[in-house]
Structures are given as structure tokens and as C-alpha cells.
N, CA and C of each residue as an Amber inpcrd file, in Angstrom:
protein
   411
  41.8520000  88.3430000  52.6680000  42.8250000  88.3620000  51.6030000
  43.1410000  89.7750000  51.1410000  42.2450000  90.7130000  51.3980000
  42.4430000  92.0910000  50.9350000  43.7850000  92.6580000  51.3820000
  44.2380000  92.3140000  52.5640000  45.4900000  92.8580000  53.1000000
  46.7050000  92.4370000  52.2760000  46.5690000  91.3820000  51.4880000
  47.7100000  90.8610000  50.7440000  47.7180000  91.2610000  49.2640000
  46.6660000  91.8880000  48.8010000  46.5630000  92.1650000  47.3670000
  47.5240000  93.2300000  46.8790000  47.8850000  94.1840000  47.7260000
  48.7550000  95.2710000  47.2670000  50.1930000  95.1350000  47.7580000
  50.5610000  93.9480000  48.2050000  51.9290000  93.7360000  48.6720000
  52.8460000  93.4570000  47.4910000  54.0780000  93.9190000  47.6040000
  55.0780000  93.6330000  46.5760000  55.9060000  92.4440000  47.0600000
  55.6590000  91.2860000  46.4530000  56.2620000  90.0470000  46.9130000
  57.7680000  90.0040000  46.6640000  58.2300000  90.7030000  45.6420000
  59.6750000  90.7880000  45.4050000  60.3440000  91.5310000  46.5650000
  59.7450000  92.6200000  47.0130000  60.2940000  93.3720000  48.1450000
  60.3150000  92.5050000  49.4010000  59.2540000  91.7530000  49.5990000
  59.1740000  90.8710000  50.7730000  60.2530000  89.7920000  50.6970000
  60.4480000  89.2270000  49.5150000  61.4770000  88.1960000  49.3510000
  62.8730000  88.7650000  49.6100000  63.1600000  89.9430000  49.0700000
  64.4770000  90.5670000  49.2810000  64.6910000  90.8720000  50.7640000
  63.6760000  91.4180000  51.4330000  63.7850000  91.7250000  52.8640000
  63.9630000  90.4360000  53.6740000  63.2870000  89.3650000  53.2690000
  63.4320000  88.0660000  53.9380000  64.8500000  87.5410000  53.7810000
  65.3800000  87.6230000  52.5850000  66.7500000  87.1490000  52.3310000
  67.7480000  87.9610000  53.1570000  67.5490000  89.2730000  53.2500000
  68.4480000  90.1110000  54.0430000  68.3930000  89.7240000  55.5260000
  67.1950000  89.5170000  56.0500000  66.9880000  89.1110000  57.4480000
  67.6640000  87.7580000  57.6870000  67.4330000  86.8240000  56.7810000
  67.9940000  85.4770000  56.9050000  69.5170000  85.5000000  56.7840000
  70.0370000  86.3260000  55.8730000  71.4910000  86.4570000  55.7100000
  72.1270000  87.0160000  56.9820000  71.4350000  87.9470000  57.6290000
  71.9230000  88.4470000  58.9200000  72.0740000  87.2770000  59.8900000
  71.1150000  86.3600000  59.8810000  71.1910000  85.1880000  60.7580000
  72.4190000  84.3450000  60.4820000  72.7560000  84.1920000  59.2110000
  73.9540000  83.4220000  58.8520000  75.2010000  84.0800000  59.4370000
  75.2830000  85.3860000  59.3310000  76.4320000  86.1240000  59.8830000
  76.3930000  86.0960000  61.4050000  75.2300000  86.3360000  61.9630000
  75.0310000  86.4400000  63.4150000  75.4210000  85.1540000  64.1310000
  74.8890000  84.0400000  63.6140000  75.0770000  82.7610000  64.3000000
  76.3090000  81.9890000  63.8400000  76.9450000  82.4120000  62.7520000
  78.1590000  81.7350000  62.2910000  79.4180000  82.4680000  62.7050000
  79.4410000  83.7540000  62.4670000  80.6660000  84.5190000  62.7030000
  80.6590000  85.3010000  64.0120000  79.5620000  85.9550000  64.3030000
  79.5460000  86.8610000  65.4510000  79.3420000  86.1570000  66.7960000
  78.3530000  85.2540000  66.8530000  77.9800000  84.6930000  68.1540000
  77.9240000  83.1660000  68.1830000  78.5940000  82.5180000  67.2560000
  78.5170000  81.0670000  67.1750000  78.9430000  80.3830000  68.4770000
  80.1280000  80.7110000  68.9760000  80.6530000  80.0220000  70.1610000
  79.8070000  80.2560000  71.4090000  79.4650000  81.5110000  71.7470000
  78.6370000  81.6740000  72.9500000  77.2410000  81.0740000  72.7770000
  76.6660000  81.1520000  71.5790000  75.3350000  80.5950000  71.3650000
  75.3520000  79.0840000  71.5750000  76.3540000  78.4080000  71.0250000
  76.4910000  76.9580000  71.2090000  76.6720000  76.6240000  72.6900000
  77.4870000  77.4270000  73.3730000  77.7190000  77.2030000  74.8070000
  76.4240000  77.4020000  75.6060000  75.7050000  78.4930000  75.3450000
  74.4490000  78.7570000  76.0600000  73.3960000  77.6910000  75.7730000
  73.3830000  77.1580000  74.5560000  72.4050000  76.1320000  74.1890000
  72.8310000  74.7380000  74.6600000  74.0670000  74.6310000  75.1470000
  74.6140000  73.3650000  75.6370000  74.5950000  72.2880000  74.5410000
  75.0510000  72.6960000  73.3500000  75.1280000  71.7710000  72.2200000
  76.4900000  71.0900000  72.2460000  76.4860000  69.7770000  72.1470000
  77.7180000  69.0060000  72.0920000  78.1450000  68.8950000  70.6340000
  79.0760000  69.7470000  70.2200000  79.5030000  69.7750000  68.8130000
  80.2840000  68.5260000  68.4130000  80.7450000  67.7400000  69.3850000
  81.4460000  66.4920000  69.0490000  80.4580000  65.3680000  68.7410000
  79.1890000  65.5760000  69.0420000  78.1600000  64.5870000  68.7610000
  77.7980000  64.6610000  67.2730000  77.9870000  63.5710000  66.5160000
  77.6920000  63.6140000  65.0780000  76.2170000  63.8970000  64.7760000
  75.3340000  63.6220000  65.7080000  73.9100000  63.8680000  65.4970000
  73.4890000  65.2930000  65.7920000  74.4340000  66.1200000  66.2700000
  74.0890000  67.4940000  66.6550000  73.6020000  68.3290000  65.4720000
  74.0590000  67.9990000  64.2740000  73.6630000  68.7650000  63.0800000
  72.5230000  68.1010000  62.3070000  72.0430000  66.9870000  62.8140000
  70.9850000  66.2620000  62.1180000  69.7410000  67.1440000  62.0040000
  69.1990000  67.2040000  60.8060000  67.9890000  67.9860000  60.5820000
  68.2130000  69.4730000  60.3890000  69.4760000  69.9120000  60.3070000
  69.7790000  71.3380000  60.1920000  69.1870000  71.9510000  58.9270000
  69.2080000  71.2080000  57.8310000  68.6560000  71.7250000  56.5790000
  67.1660000  72.0210000  56.6900000  66.4300000  71.1120000  57.2920000
  64.9870000  71.3080000  57.4570000  64.7190000  72.4580000  58.4210000
  65.5210000  72.5570000  59.4690000  65.3620000  73.6600000  60.4220000
  65.5740000  74.9950000  59.7220000  66.5890000  75.0540000  58.8610000
  66.8580000  76.3020000  58.1460000  65.7430000  76.6250000  57.1500000
  65.2110000  75.6160000  56.4740000  64.1120000  75.8330000  55.5340000
  62.8850000  76.3780000  56.2610000  62.5190000  75.7450000  57.3590000
  61.3610000  76.2070000  58.1290000  61.6340000  77.5950000  58.7060000
  62.8730000  77.8290000  59.1600000  63.2390000  79.1590000  59.6540000
  63.0880000  80.2250000  58.5810000  63.4580000  79.8910000  57.3460000
  63.2840000  80.8390000  56.2380000  61.8010000  81.1210000  55.9960000
  60.9790000  80.0860000  56.0530000  59.5330000  80.2610000  55.8640000
  58.9520000  81.1370000  56.9660000  59.3450000  80.8980000  58.2260000
  58.8440000  81.7190000  59.3440000  59.3010000  83.1710000  59.1630000
  60.5410000  83.3490000  58.7180000  61.0510000  84.7010000  58.4750000
  60.2350000  85.3760000  57.3770000  59.9220000  84.6480000  56.3240000
  59.1000000  85.1790000  55.2350000  57.7310000  85.6190000  55.7680000
  57.1420000  84.8160000  56.6380000  55.8370000  85.1610000  57.2180000
  55.9550000  86.4110000  58.0920000  57.0180000  86.5030000  58.9100000
  57.2180000  87.7070000  59.7380000  57.3800000  88.9440000  58.8700000
  58.1820000  88.8360000  57.8220000  58.4200000  89.9730000  56.9330000
  57.1330000  90.3410000  56.1900000  56.3270000  89.3570000  55.8530000
  55.0400000  89.6510000  55.2320000  54.1640000  90.4610000  56.1900000
  54.1980000  90.1200000  57.4610000  53.4640000  90.8910000  58.4680000
  53.9450000  92.3330000  58.5350000  55.2400000  92.5240000  58.4890000
  55.7930000  93.8880000  58.4820000  55.3390000  94.6120000  57.2130000
  55.3290000  93.9000000  56.0840000  54.9060000  94.5070000  54.8180000
  53.4340000  94.9390000  54.8650000  52.5980000  94.1490000  55.5240000
  51.1930000  94.5360000  55.6860000  51.1130000  95.8450000  56.4670000
  51.8810000  95.9520000  57.5390000  51.8890000  97.2020000  58.3170000
  52.3800000  98.3690000  57.4680000  53.4500000  98.1390000  56.7130000
  54.0010000  99.1960000  55.8590000  52.9570000  99.6650000  54.8540000
  52.1540000  98.7390000  54.3380000  51.1470000  99.1090000  53.3370000
  49.9360000  99.7960000  53.9590000  49.7180000  99.6240000  55.2540000
  48.5220000 100.1600000  55.9160000  48.7780000 101.4190000  56.7550000
  49.9970000 101.5740000  57.2350000  50.3340000 102.7170000  58.0990000
  50.9810000 103.7920000  57.2390000  50.5260000 105.0280000  57.3590000
  51.1960000 106.0840000  56.5850000  52.5850000 106.3660000  57.1620000
  53.6070000 105.8400000  56.4950000  54.9860000 106.0060000  56.9510000
  55.7020000 106.9780000  56.0290000  56.2530000 108.0170000  56.6170000
  57.0050000 109.0120000  55.8580000  58.3810000 109.1300000  56.4870000
  59.3620000 109.4400000  55.7250000  60.6910000 109.6100000  56.2830000
  61.6540000 108.5060000  55.9160000  61.2200000 107.5660000  55.0820000
  62.1130000 106.5440000  54.5620000  62.8160000 105.7210000  55.6200000
  64.1280000 105.8410000  55.6750000  64.9510000 105.0250000  56.5610000
  64.5310000 105.1870000  58.0190000  64.2660000 106.4130000  58.4350000
  63.8930000 106.6490000  59.8340000  62.5680000 105.9690000  60.1800000
  61.6000000 106.0250000  59.2780000  60.3280000 105.3460000  59.5210000
  60.5230000 103.8310000  59.5830000  61.3370000 103.2940000  58.6750000
  61.6380000 101.8660000  58.7010000  62.3450000 101.4630000  59.9820000
  63.2690000 102.3090000  60.4120000  63.9890000 102.0480000  61.6580000
  63.0270000 101.9910000  62.8360000  62.1240000 102.9520000  62.9170000
  61.1670000 102.9870000  64.0320000  60.2350000 101.7790000  64.0180000
  59.7050000 101.4500000  62.8330000  58.8100000 100.2990000  62.7370000
  59.5570000  99.0100000  63.0620000  60.7270000  98.8160000  62.4770000
  61.5110000  97.6100000  62.7310000  61.9230000  97.4840000  64.1850000
  62.2960000  98.6050000  64.7890000  62.6820000  98.5910000  66.2030000
  61.4950000  98.1920000  67.0800000  60.3330000  98.7560000  66.7840000
  59.1310000  98.4120000  67.5620000  58.8050000  96.9330000  67.4260000
  58.7510000  96.4420000  66.1940000  58.4320000  95.0370000  65.9660000
  59.5130000  94.1220000  66.5450000  60.7650000  94.5110000  66.3710000
  61.8670000  93.7020000  66.8780000  61.8760000  93.5990000  68.3890000
  61.5930000  94.7110000  69.0530000  61.5440000  94.6830000  70.5250000
  60.4220000  93.7670000  70.9980000  59.2760000  93.8270000  70.3380000
  58.1730000  92.9250000  70.7140000  58.5760000  91.4630000  70.5230000
  59.2560000  91.1650000  69.4340000  59.7280000  89.7930000  69.2000000
  60.7480000  89.3730000  70.2560000  61.6790000  90.2610000  70.5580000
  62.7090000  89.9580000  71.5610000  62.0850000  89.7140000  72.9290000
  61.0750000  90.4970000  73.2640000  60.3980000  90.3000000  74.5480000
  59.6840000  88.9550000  74.5950000  59.0660000  88.5570000  73.4960000
  58.3840000  87.2540000  73.4570000  59.3910000  86.1170000  73.6320000
  60.5260000  86.2310000  72.9480000  61.5740000  85.2170000  73.0860000
  62.0810000  85.1840000  74.5270000  62.3450000  86.3440000  75.0740000
  62.8770000  86.4330000  76.4290000  61.8930000  85.8780000  77.4600000
  60.6090000  86.1220000  77.2410000  59.6090000  85.6000000  78.1730000
  59.6480000  84.0690000  78.1770000  59.7430000  83.4770000  77.0000000
  59.8460000  82.0200000  76.9130000  61.1230000  81.5280000  77.5840000
  62.2400000  82.2270000  77.3230000  63.5180000  81.8330000  77.9060000
  63.5240000  81.9610000  79.4330000  62.7590000  82.8980000  79.9710000
  62.6670000  83.0050000  81.4310000  62.1090000  81.7140000  82.0280000
  61.0580000  81.2020000  81.4160000  60.4460000  79.9760000  81.9180000
  61.3370000  78.7560000  81.6770000  62.1350000  78.8120000  80.6310000
  63.0540000  77.7150000  80.3490000  64.3660000  77.8460000  81.1220000
  64.4900000  78.9590000  81.8550000  65.6780000  79.2550000  82.6610000
  66.9470000  79.2710000  81.8120000  66.8530000  79.9180000  80.6460000
  68.0050000  80.0620000  79.7580000  68.8660000  81.2220000  80.2370000
  70.1660000  81.1800000  79.9840000  71.0650000  82.2410000  80.4550000
  70.7550000  83.5920000  79.7940000  70.9610000  84.6870000  80.5340000
  70.6910000  86.0290000  79.9910000  71.4070000  86.3140000  78.6690000
  72.5960000  85.7690000  78.4890000  73.3130000  85.9820000  77.2400000
  72.5620000  85.4410000  76.0400000  71.8550000  84.3450000  76.2290000
  71.0710000  83.7670000  75.1400000  69.8860000  84.6750000  74.8040000
  69.2730000  85.2630000  75.8260000  68.1880000  86.2280000  75.5950000
  68.6980000  87.3440000  74.6760000  69.8890000  87.8350000  74.9820000
  70.4560000  88.9490000  74.2060000  70.8040000  88.5370000  72.7820000
  71.4850000  87.4090000  72.6360000  71.8950000  86.9760000  71.2940000
  70.6760000  86.7790000  70.4010000  69.7090000  86.0090000  70.8590000
  68.5460000  85.7120000  70.0290000  67.6180000  86.9150000  69.8930000
  67.4140000  87.6470000  70.9680000  66.5380000  88.8120000  70.9140000
  67.0770000  89.9150000  70.0240000  68.3500000  90.2210000  70.1600000
  68.9400000  91.2930000  69.3510000  69.0260000  90.9220000  67.8780000
  69.1710000  89.6410000  67.5940000  69.1280000  89.2070000  66.1940000
  67.8000000  89.6120000  65.5560000  66.7100000  89.3640000  66.2550000
  65.3990000  89.6970000  65.6910000  65.1520000  91.2040000  65.6650000
  65.6650000  91.9170000  66.6340000  65.5430000  93.3790000  66.5910000
  66.2440000  93.9060000  65.3390000  67.4820000  93.5200000  65.1480000
  68.2430000  94.0090000  63.9950000  67.6610000  93.4920000  62.6740000
  67.2600000  92.2270000  62.6480000  66.6770000  91.6540000  61.4300000
  65.3990000  92.3630000  61.0200000  64.5660000  92.6960000  61.9810000
  63.3170000  93.3680000  61.6490000  63.5440000  94.8370000  61.2990000
  64.5600000  95.4400000  61.8580000  64.9220000  96.7970000  61.4390000
  65.3540000  96.7720000  59.9680000  66.2240000  95.8400000  59.6250000
  66.6940000  95.7360000  58.2410000  65.5210000  95.4940000  57.2980000
  64.6550000  94.5400000  57.6430000  63.5100000  94.2200000  56.7840000
  62.5810000  95.4210000  56.6390000  62.2930000  96.0920000  57.7360000
  61.3760000  97.2450000  57.6850000  61.9650000  98.3880000  56.8710000
  63.2480000  98.6340000  57.0210000  63.8780000  99.6960000  56.2280000
  63.7800000  99.3710000  54.7390000  64.0760000  98.1310000  54.3740000
  63.9710000  97.7290000  52.9660000  62.5440000  97.9490000  52.4660000
  61.5590000  97.5220000  53.2340000  60.1690000  97.6060000  52.7950000
  59.6630000  99.0510000  52.7260000  60.0840000  99.8870000  53.6740000
  59.6270000 101.2850000  53.6850000  60.3110000 102.0860000  52.5800000
  61.5940000 101.9380000  52.4520000  62.3460000 102.7240000  51.4520000
  61.9740000 102.2900000  50.0380000  61.7500000 100.9940000  49.8420000
  61.4870000 100.4480000  48.5150000  59.9950000 100.4630000  48.1700000
  59.1950000 101.1160000  48.9760000  57.7330000 101.1660000  48.8430000
  57.3060000 101.8510000  47.5640000
């Protein structure tokens, strides 16, 4: 529990909301059509959206947990340089996340475009979260 005692939960919540908001923009406006096509979702099927609210709630919780992990690193690693340090940390964490997603997608034989859409979302989301946490430290 010691790792969590000096965390600023407001900062974590704000960084989580920013990461999650990026997802709303990413998957609604920027990449909605190709993502749906790559996932082979039948949008004419009325059941295609079933459970979306619960999926989003759980996704927010997972994002909160990821951002908490970044916050633990920010509190333990001597980071200097503000935005640049946040960028480096977020890029490192985001690339690791993107690689994990891509590795799973390789076995599922998902199209390369899906690797990019989902992987780059997490790279950018973790950069944003890390910058918020480092600068607002």
C-alpha cells in the first residue's frame, strides 16, 4: 500500500478523463469507420450496441488503473523537464501497451490497420496522461 499513499487522486482522475476523452474522439470521429470495418461489426444488427454502457464503464476503470500505474512511476522516478519527461514516460509506456495489443492481434490474425488504430490510441493516451501527471506533480 505504501506506493499509493503519496498519489494525488485528483490528478489521476483528470488524467484518466483526458485519456478516456481521447478515446471518444479517436473511435467516434477519427477512426470510427475503419475500426468498425476491421472489427467486422454489423452496424445494422440492433444487438451490435448491446452492453456498450458496461463496456465503457469497465474501460474507464481499466484506464483509471493504467493511469494509476503511471502515477506510481511518476512518484517514484525522478522526472525533471516537465512536458518532455511526461512525453518520454508516456511514449515508453504507450509503446509497451501497443506492442502487447499487437502481439495479441497477431495471434487473432487481425488486420494491420487495427493494430495501428488501437495501438496508437494507447500511445497517445498514455503520453497525455503522463504529461498531465508529470507537469501537475
